[in-house]
N, C-alpha and C positions, 0 to 999 in steps of 0.2 A: 504494500500500500504506500502510495506517495503522499507525503505530508507537505503542505505548502507553509513555508515560514514567511510571515508577513514582512519581517525586517531583520536583517542580520546586523549585529552591532560591530562596527569597525573600531577596535580598541584604540588605535592611534588617533582616529578622528575624535572619539569620545574624550581622550586625554587632552587633545588640543583645545576642545571646547571647554572642558573643565578648567584648564589652566587660564583661559581667557576670562571665564566667570570669576575665578579666584582673584585674578589681577584686578578686575573691576571692583571686587569687594575691597581689595587693598586701597584702590584709588578713592574709595568712599570714606577714608579716614576712620577705620574701626578702632575700638579700644585696644589697649596694649595686649590684653589676654586674647582677644579675637585675632589680632594681628599675628601673634605667635602661632596660633592654631592654623591660620590660613597659610603662613609661610612654611610650617611643618608639612602640611598636606601637599603644597606645591613641590617641596623638596622631595617628598616620597614619590610623587607622580613622576617627576623627572628621573629619579633613580630607577624606578620600575620600568620606565620607557627605555632607558639605556640598556638595562638587563634584557628586556624583551628583544631588542634589536640584535644583541650579540648571542643570545641563547639560541635563536633560530637561524643564525647565519650558516649557510651550508659550508661544509669542509671541502676544500679543494684537494685533489689528489696530490700527494707528495712526489715531486720530481726526483728521479734517481740518476739522471744523467749529468 
C-alpha cells in the first residue's frame, strides 16, 4: 500500500528558518535570561548542523597509486 506524505521536512531549511526566528527574537531586545537561552539554542543548532553535514558526507575511495 502506498502512503502519501503531505510534506517532508527539510532539516536544513527548518534550521535556517529557526535561526532567522531566533535572530529576530534577539533583535527585539529580550531580557538577559531570555537572551542567554536564545543564544544557547542558536549555538546548539549551528553545532548540530555542522555535525549533520560531516556525518553524512560520503567517503571517497583511498588512492593507492
